[in-house]
VOGU-3710 file (C-alpha; in Angstrom, 3 decimals, decimal comma):
1> mlpsldlrdi> -18,621/-26,255/22,154  -17,267/-22,837/21,135  -13,758/-21,778/22,216  -13,617/-19,882/25,516  -10,746/-17,573/24,532  -11,849/-13,979/25,166  -11,832/-11,652/22,159  -10,574/-8,743/24,261  -7,491/-10,766/25,188  -6,856/-11,400/21,498
11> qdklsahlsp> -7,254/-7,718/20,682  -4,838/-6,710/23,441  -2,207/-9,157/22,222  -2,560/-8,058/18,612  -2,315/-4,346/19,323  0,226/-4,298/22,173  3,164/-3,565/19,880  1,208/-0,913/17,951  -0,186/1,318/20,701  -1,710/4,674/19,689
21> whrsfqfwtr> 1,256/6,544/21,214  3,735/4,385/19,299  1,853/4,816/16,021  1,594/8,584/16,499  5,323/8,861/17,203  6,161/6,736/14,157  3,864/8,742/11,888  5,088/12,200/12,918  8,757/11,192/12,848  8,486/9,742/9,345
31> aadiytgykv> 6,126/12,383/7,933  8,433/15,155/9,158  11,422/13,424/7,567  9,658/13,118/4,181  8,317/16,689/4,300  11,594/18,368/5,332  13,434/16,282/2,728  11,315/17,834/-0,014  11,616/21,366/1,420  15,419/21,163/1,556
41> fqvrvnferd> 15,502/19,662/-1,929  13,347/22,490/-3,351  15,991/24,980/-2,239  18,860/22,888/-3,633  17,267/22,163/-7,032  16,784/25,897/-7,708  20,551/26,281/-8,067  20,594/23,897/-11,038  19,888/25,721/-14,316  19,956/22,766/-16,709
51> agkreamwek> 16,367/21,494/-17,203  17,453/17,908/-17,897  19,554/17,739/-14,753  16,738/19,262/-12,700  14,338/16,602/-13,961  16,823/13,845/-13,055  17,248/15,379/-9,592  13,479/15,424/-9,072  13,189/11,773/-10,143  15,877/10,777/-7,636
61> qhelaaekiy> 14,164/12,760/-4,869  10,804/11,131/-5,663  12,434/7,682/-5,536  13,979/8,451/-2,152  10,645/9,713/-0,796  8,797/6,733/-2,301  10,960/4,332/-0,285  10,219/6,240/2,917  6,472/6,430/2,222  6,418/2,722/1,358
71> smcsdlggff> 8,223/1,841/4,600  5,843/3,972/6,680  2,690/2,541/5,086  4,027/-1,022/5,155  5,250/-0,898/8,758  2,179/0,843/10,196  -0,377/-0,893/7,959  -4,036/-0,257/8,777  -5,227/3,127/7,590  -1,920/3,869/5,873
81> lkvaqiigkp> -2,593/1,108/3,381  -5,642/3,140/2,350  -3,453/6,240/2,115  -1,186/4,283/-0,247  -4,220/3,390/-2,383  -5,282/7,047/-2,604  -1,934/8,615/-3,469  -0,367/5,710/-5,383  -2,194/6,433/-8,642  -0,568/7,122/-12,031
91> dlapaawvrr> -2,569/10,316/-12,635  -1,879/11,891/-9,246  1,471/10,966/-7,713  5,021/11,018/-9,130  5,785/7,887/-11,155  8,347/6,727/-8,573  5,671/6,782/-5,865  3,218/4,848/-8,023  5,745/2,123/-8,869  6,513/1,613/-5,196
101> lvtlcdqapa> 3,072/2,035/-3,620  0,972/0,021/-6,088  2,335/-3,194/-4,566  0,874/-2,267/-1,158  -2,796/-2,353/-2,189  -3,461/-5,909/-1,027  -0,567/-6,576/1,328  -2,121/-6,057/4,739  -0,822/-8,696/7,162  -3,301/-11,523/7,728
111> tpyhvikvvl> -4,690/-12,291/11,165  -3,844/-15,909/12,172  -6,592/-18,437/11,469  -7,024/-19,472/15,119  -7,871/-15,838/15,966  -10,184/-15,428/12,979  -11,949/-18,665/13,898  -12,816/-17,281/17,343  -14,321/-14,130/15,802  -16,259/-16,106/13,198
121> ekelgqsvdk> -17,767/-18,602/15,646  -18,639/-15,953/18,205  -20,383/-13,793/15,582  -22,320/-16,593/13,814  -23,014/-18,643/16,940  -21,907/-22,001/15,517  -18,644/-23,850/14,980  -16,850/-23,604/11,647  -17,254/-27,365/11,129  -21,036/-27,182/11,507
131> lferfdtnpl> -21,429/-24,170/9,216  -19,002/-25,064/6,442  -18,299/-28,155/4,399  -14,928/-26,616/3,532  -13,115/-23,557/4,858  -9,744/-22,483/3,469  -7,568/-21,441/6,393  -5,279/-19,388/4,148  -7,056/-16,134/3,216  -7,717/-15,111/-0,383
141> gsasiaqvhr> -6,575/-11,657/0,618  -6,127/-9,365/3,581  -6,921/-5,653/3,608  -6,635/-2,966/6,256  -9,953/-3,723/8,012  -10,736/-7,348/7,186  -9,566/-10,462/5,420  -11,494/-12,877/3,191  -11,531/-16,667/3,044  -12,985/-18,993/0,428
151> arlrgdkhdv> -15,380/-21,599/1,783  -18,425/-23,737/1,005  -21,537/-23,890/3,155  -22,852/-27,304/4,160  -25,429/-28,610/1,683  -24,471/-26,068/-0,997  -22,835/-26,572/-4,401  -21,276/-23,134/-4,807  -18,383/-21,474/-3,020  -18,745/-18,399/-0,859
161> vvkiqhpgvq> -16,407/-15,728/0,449  -16,267/-15,102/4,193  -15,184/-11,590/5,192  -13,966/-11,307/8,791  -12,880/-8,140/10,576  -9,415/-7,948/12,147  -9,842/-7,715/15,939  -8,694/-4,466/17,561  -8,100/-2,572/14,328  -10,743/0,159/14,674
171> dlmmtdihnl> -9,136/2,144/17,511  -5,756/2,102/15,802  -7,174/3,326/12,504  -8,971/6,198/14,223  -5,645/7,222/15,797  -4,067/7,231/12,338  -6,834/9,399/10,880  -6,588/11,967/13,677  -2,835/12,254/13,093  -3,425/12,707/9,378
181> qafalymqkt> -6,031/15,407/10,074  -3,491/17,389/12,098  -0,932/17,006/9,301  -3,548/18,085/6,722  -4,266/21,266/8,702  -0,560/22,112/8,707  -0,145/21,389/4,984  -3,073/23,538/3,890  -1,754/26,458/5,936  1,762/26,211/4,530
191> dvkfdlysvt> 1,969/24,478/1,136  -1,296/23,252/-0,377  -4,098/25,626/-1,404  -6,823/23,079/-0,744  -9,184/22,277/2,118  -7,460/18,992/3,000  -8,926/18,944/6,502  -12,503/18,569/5,256  -11,335/15,719/3,052  -9,812/13,899/6,035
201> kemekqigye> -12,979/14,481/8,094  -15,035/12,765/5,391  -12,481/9,937/5,324  -12,955/9,513/9,069  -16,719/9,251/8,657  -16,572/6,872/5,698  -13,988/4,552/7,231  -16,012/4,486/10,443  -18,863/2,998/8,394  -16,598/0,215/7,102
211> fnflreadam> -16,524/-1,452/10,507  -20,247/-2,215/10,281  -20,776/-5,188/7,940  -24,551/-4,969/8,448  -24,414/-1,653/6,610  -22,231/-3,198/3,908  -24,665/-6,087/3,348  -27,551/-3,631/3,010  -25,522/-1,518/0,542  -24,722/-4,548/-1,635
221> ekihrflsen> -28,370/-5,522/-1,883  -29,491/-1,932/-2,540  -26,956/-1,315/-5,329  -27,569/-4,748/-6,892  -31,309/-4,052/-6,985  -30,867/-0,521/-8,410  -28,509/-1,537/-11,225  -30,623/-4,578/-12,137  -33,870/-2,605/-12,253  -32,274/0,312/-14,126
231> nkkspvlvpk> -30,803/-1,791/-16,954  -31,751/-4,789/-19,077  -28,520/-6,250/-17,773  -26,543/-4,778/-14,878  -23,300/-3,185/-16,168  -21,371/-4,685/-13,240  -21,754/-7,828/-11,155  -22,488/-7,370/-7,450  -21,933/-10,359/-5,123  -25,083/-11,653/-3,441
241> vmrnmftrrv> -25,216/-11,711/0,335  -25,989/-15,045/2,002  -29,182/-14,647/4,024  -28,779/-14,736/7,824  -25,001/-15,030/7,390  -23,839/-11,555/8,274  -23,203/-9,573/11,460  -21,329/-6,359/12,285  -17,982/-8,168/11,947  -18,642/-11,140/9,630
251> lvmeymdgip> -20,119/-11,162/6,114  -20,704/-14,240/3,942  -21,292/-13,580/0,251  -21,246/-15,140/-3,204  -17,804/-16,077/-4,578  -16,981/-14,247/-7,824  -14,662/-16,131/-10,168  -12,409/-13,734/-12,062  -8,997/-12,150/-12,362  -7,931/-8,854/-10,729
261> ilklgdeiak> -7,964/-5,979/-13,206  -4,277/-5,320/-12,498  -3,483/-8,752/-13,969  -5,576/-8,204/-17,104  -2,558/-7,533/-19,326  -0,829/-10,742/-18,203  -4,024/-12,736/-18,772  -4,459/-11,304/-22,276  -0,863/-12,178/-23,173  -1,254/-15,670/-21,681
271> rginpggkva> -4,153/-16,306/-24,066  -1,957/-15,420/-27,033  -3,650/-12,083/-27,678  -1,555/-9,052/-28,555  -1,896/-6,698/-25,524  -1,558/-3,733/-27,884  -3,905/-5,091/-30,562  -7,512/-4,374/-31,478  -8,996/-7,308/-29,531  -7,285/-6,259/-26,301
281> aaakqnilks> -8,235/-2,615/-26,891  -11,895/-3,562/-27,413  -11,924/-5,623/-24,206  -10,450/-2,721/-22,210  -12,957/-0,302/-23,745  -15,849/-2,561/-22,747  -14,539/-2,892/-19,188  -14,192/0,866/-18,769  -17,581/1,461/-20,435  -19,284/-0,904/-17,969
291> ltlaygqmil> -17,677/0,752/-14,940  -18,410/4,259/-16,222  -22,072/3,484/-16,907  -22,535/1,887/-13,479  -20,969/4,840/-11,681  -22,808/7,434/-13,742  -26,122/5,834/-12,844  -25,229/5,333/-9,181  -23,932/8,868/-8,585  -26,274/10,929/-10,760
301> esgffhadph> -29,535/8,959/-10,726  -29,485/7,294/-7,332  -26,979/9,314/-5,318  -26,119/6,067/-3,501  -22,884/4,635/-4,840  -19,905/2,334/-4,280  -17,131/4,793/-3,377  -14,018/2,622/-3,555  -13,275/1,506/-7,149  -9,547/0,951/-6,634
311> pgnilickgs> -8,026/-1,889/-8,724  -8,094/-4,385/-5,849  -11,905/-4,209/-5,815  -12,424/-4,940/-9,519  -12,475/-8,426/-11,032  -12,762/-9,310/-14,696  -14,947/-12,381/-15,175  -15,846/-14,480/-18,228  -16,855/-12,495/-21,293  -15,165/-9,321/-19,982
321> evalldygqv> -17,880/-8,925/-17,359  -16,862/-6,650/-14,508  -17,417/-7,584/-10,874  -17,330/-4,790/-8,302  -16,304/-5,954/-4,831  -16,114/-4,506/-1,292  -19,051/-2,259/-0,381  -17,611/-1,043/2,918  -17,277/2,458/1,487  -20,557/3,624/0,003
331> kdlpenlrlg> -21,915/7,144/-0,125  -25,467/8,451/0,017  -25,161/11,850/-1,649  -27,652/14,539/-0,546  -30,118/15,602/-3,253  -28,726/19,127/-3,598  -25,179/17,846/-4,164  -26,328/15,114/-6,566  -28,103/17,678/-8,755  -25,341/20,238/-8,310
341> yanlvlamad> -22,829/17,693/-9,530  -25,113/16,865/-12,470  -24,914/20,560/-13,425  -21,120/20,450/-13,136  -21,011/17,370/-15,391  -22,881/19,318/-18,086  -20,513/22,272/-17,659  -17,441/20,055/-18,075  -18,910/18,116/-21,012  -19,824/21,396/-22,758
351> ndpikasesy> -16,558/23,170/-21,812  -18,714/25,940/-20,348  -16,618/28,046/-17,899  -19,575/30,187/-16,760  -21,677/27,149/-15,863  -18,649/25,555/-14,144  -18,246/28,624/-11,890  -21,974/28,613/-11,116  -21,867/24,889/-10,314  -18,957/25,362/-7,903
361> relgidtlis> -20,954/27,985/-6,023  -24,037/25,739/-6,010  -21,978/22,862/-4,602  -20,581/25,071/-1,840  -16,965/24,934/-3,059  -15,464/28,210/-1,835  -12,553/29,433/-3,972  -10,029/32,262/-3,849  -8,834/33,161/-7,349  -5,468/34,821/-8,013
371> ckdeqkemlk> -5,164/34,757/-11,809  -6,282/36,775/-14,837  -8,662/34,497/-16,728  -10,761/33,417/-13,755  -13,526/31,540/-15,564  -11,148/29,631/-17,849  -9,077/28,502/-14,868  -12,245/27,554/-12,980  -13,254/25,225/-15,819  -9,751/23,707/-15,887
381> laqtmfdtkl> -9,932/23,224/-12,130  -13,319/21,502/-12,418  -12,002/19,146/-15,110  -8,840/18,415/-13,098  -10,856/17,547/-10,014  -14,045/15,974/-11,380  -13,343/14,534/-14,839  -11,203/11,639/-16,023  -9,890/13,149/-19,260  -6,257/14,198/-19,506
391> ppgvkmlqpf> -5,387/17,340/-21,519  -3,814/16,806/-24,987  -0,234/15,540/-24,726  -0,449/15,027/-20,945  0,151/11,497/-19,678  -0,219/12,278/-16,003  -1,915/15,072/-14,070  -0,043/16,758/-11,249  -2,799/18,630/-9,348  -0,305/20,365/-7,043
401> seesslekia> 2,327/21,346/-9,633  3,146/25,026/-10,235  1,179/25,045/-13,514  -1,904/23,444/-11,971  -5,169/25,324/-11,502  -4,956/24,403/-7,817  -1,934/26,715/-7,570  -3,928/29,543/-9,145  -7,246/28,927/-7,405  -7,183/28,173/-3,694
411> ikafpeelfs> -9,936/25,870/-2,371  -10,839/27,575/0,915  -13,772/25,278/1,703  -14,699/21,922/0,203  -17,907/20,109/1,239  -16,997/16,873/3,024  -19,840/15,052/1,275  -18,202/15,620/-2,133  -14,948/13,878/-1,250  -16,349/10,462/-2,162
421> vlrtvhllrg> -17,283/11,736/-5,638  -13,847/13,321/-6,039  -12,076/10,141/-4,944  -14,247/7,929/-7,164  -13,538/10,049/-10,260  -9,805/10,009/-9,525  -9,811/6,243/-9,093  -11,648/5,882/-12,412  -9,064/8,159/-14,013  -6,292/6,010/-12,568
431> lsvglginys> -7,921/2,911/-14,054  -8,256/4,569/-17,464  -4,591/5,622/-17,398  -3,614/2,085/-16,405  -5,650/0,670/-19,296  -4,148/3,189/-21,709  -7,495/4,863/-22,491  -7,963/8,622/-22,239  -11,658/9,489/-21,997  -14,011/11,955/-20,320
441> caeqwrpiae> -16,468/10,513/-17,818  -18,287/13,881/-17,973  -18,981/13,370/-21,681  -20,141/9,795/-21,024  -22,334/10,902/-18,135  -23,885/13,880/-19,929  -27,180/12,141/-20,903  -27,495/10,652/-17,403  -26,953/14,096/-15,838  -29,546/15,644/-18,167
451> ealyragrlt> -32,089/12,972/-17,297  -31,469/13,475/-13,572  -31,971/17,248/-13,859  -35,052/16,775/-16,048  -36,684/14,434/-13,514  -35,986/16,992/-10,791  -37,746/19,690/-12,824  -34,527/21,609/-13,485  -34,513/21,049/-17,245  -37,434/21,634/-19,604
461> dqelrrgrkq> -38,462/19,253/-22,409  -36,958/21,677/-24,927  -33,630/21,941/-23,054  -33,449/18,155/-22,746  -34,059/17,630/-26,474  -31,538/20,341/-27,394  -28,959/18,814/-25,087  -29,433/15,357/-26,580  -29,020/16,731/-30,111  -25,825/18,516/-29,092
471> gifrrmfgk> -24,532/15,320/-27,513  -25,184/13,331/-30,700  -23,431/16,039/-32,743  -20,363/15,955/-30,504  -20,140/12,162/-30,648  -20,431/12,175/-34,440  -17,959/14,963/-35,144  -15,774/14,906/-32,049  -16,602/18,487/-31,041
//
């Protein structure tokens, strides 16, 4: 007999101490403290003329802010753990932020097993003991929306992963997003020349999808089928969904045996391989090549892609095979944006400022330019936003620094649908920086973009052949 404890009672108990009003108050109090701290510091640092001392002052300020951001994200959890994932990247945020926030990626508090058991049995309609030969009560990991447990179905020889949604979390996360949207509106009117509000609106839509595991199961099967049919061997492994074992709040899937990509360096050293040697470098190159190929095909050929390649969702399996996990955030890109982005990929790969400007207009990115060399800055802006390559001598991009193209070209309007592409490219760049490899995804994706445009009738046979010859020439001579 299934437990009679009501799920609504559980939800009320779990969320009582984190009411929407309490969360809103906590967010605005802490966000205002962090923001005003930086504004006051900007005035103070201008009085220091010594460049070395100014740099040290900035580092100390970033460390102070990092502690406050960490405390806010850790205490509030939920959506703010996703915020930490987005901003805590080595190519985007100050190093002090990255060092502090990277530890938050997989530290969402777990829901107690007795609560999870009620959700699981109510959703699947049978007791845990009848369904599973073994069920680990301690979760493998807990994220902002759900947690996962390792188990084995009765009569089966292979382990599975059971993903179960935290009760009561959806309403709280929507409160968080609405607060962030209000803050984004303020920031873009005062400090940041970018349409942050549209970005947060797309985040609201995408995260709303994550609460429907039926959609996630369908996405896993669709992407697995596409990558398998499009390649002799799929560049990444996609877990298989267990038939008739998924609902809106529970998803049972194949267990993938591997190590998190963040622990790759430790694993290489443990095997007695020099982390800075040729063998390790080759392994990292292969991992990045597999991910880049998979994403190029998904975004440019299909338009339907996994939109959350943060390190916590990537496992390295035997033979340096890459497993891509968590399909809660997927994006189905409209045809006009898929082909418009393909054009932008060619512009970035060819360093063509005219084509980059044309592609921005085609994509519906509305800009306000306040600099002399408009086209050159437009190309730099495109590469900053939509390519993974860092400029020569640059170890970390600062999109909102005074020298950045974003300070010279204001983004008045940014299509919400493109945010998932933007975020995916930035996550790939963060991975490449973490692996110590500086490469251009635009250059890697050039032939895929050409093929996509050719199939759509937007490139002729002659243009396709010429483009392929140019691509071969660049790869051979590095031009």
